[in-house]
C-alpha positions in Angstrom: 6.6 -61.9 -69.2 4.2 -63.9 -67.2 1.1 -62.1 -65.8 1.0 -62.6 -62.0 -2.4 -63.3 -60.4 -4.5 -60.4 -59.1 -4.6 -60.0 -55.3 -7.0 -58.2 -53.0 -6.0 -54.9 -51.4 -5.9 -56.5 -47.9 -3.5 -59.2 -49.2 -1.3 -56.5 -50.7 -1.2 -54.7 -47.4 -0.1 -57.9 -45.7 2.5 -58.5 -48.4 3.9 -55.0 -47.7 3.9 -55.7 -43.9 5.9 -58.9 -44.4 8.3 -57.0 -46.6 8.7 -54.4 -43.8 9.5 -57.1 -41.2 12.0 -59.0 -43.4 13.6 -55.8 -45.0 12.7 -57.0 -48.5 12.6 -54.6 -51.4 9.2 -54.0 -53.1 8.1 -52.8 -56.6 5.0 -50.7 -56.2 3.0 -48.7 -58.8 0.5 -46.1 -57.5 -1.5 -43.2 -58.8 -0.6 -39.7 -57.7 -3.4 -37.3 -56.8 -3.2 -35.7 -60.2 -3.5 -39.1 -62.0 0.1 -39.7 -62.9 1.6 -43.1 -62.3 4.5 -43.3 -59.9 6.8 -46.3 -59.7 8.7 -47.2 -56.6 11.2 -49.8 -57.9 13.2 -51.6 -55.3 12.1 -49.4 -52.3 12.0 -50.6 -48.7 8.8 -50.4 -46.5 9.7 -48.6 -43.3 6.3 -48.1 -41.7 2.5 -48.4 -42.1 -0.7 -47.2 -40.5 -3.5 -49.6 -41.1 -6.2 -47.3 -39.7 -5.1 -44.4 -41.8 -4.5 -46.6 -44.8 -1.0 -45.8 -45.9 2.5 -47.2 -46.1 5.8 -45.4 -45.9 8.5 -46.3 -48.5 12.1 -45.3 -48.5 14.5 -45.2 -51.5 17.7 -47.2 -50.8 19.6 -44.9 -53.2 18.6 -41.4 -52.0 17.0 -42.2 -48.6 13.9 -40.3 -49.7 10.8 -41.2 -47.8 7.3 -41.3 -49.4 3.9 -41.9 -47.8 1.7 -43.8 -50.2 -2.0 -44.2 -49.6 -3.0 -47.9 -49.9 -6.0 -47.1 -52.0 -3.8 -45.5 -54.6 -1.7 -48.6 -55.1 -2.6 -50.7 -58.1 0.3 -53.0 -58.4 2.7 -54.7 -55.9 5.6 -56.8 -57.1 3.8 -57.4 -60.4 0.5 -58.4 -58.8 -2.5 -56.3 -59.9 -4.5 -55.0 -56.9 -8.3 -55.1 -56.8 -10.7 -53.8 -54.1 
């Protein structure tokens, strides 16, 4: 599998905002507060708060909503995130 180019956190946030506006699914990997890795495969972005620094994701299967802090995201659609 081809390694995608790393992107800056700000570019990742913009990518999530575009996905929200166009109702595209995203594949996000983020750390939990206890250090576990959580994968959101094929979830939809339903909201964001740039000042608070988080995005809201919803599962298309179970309609579960999760709030993910942007700083905890380390991969979006296969692109590694750097600060």
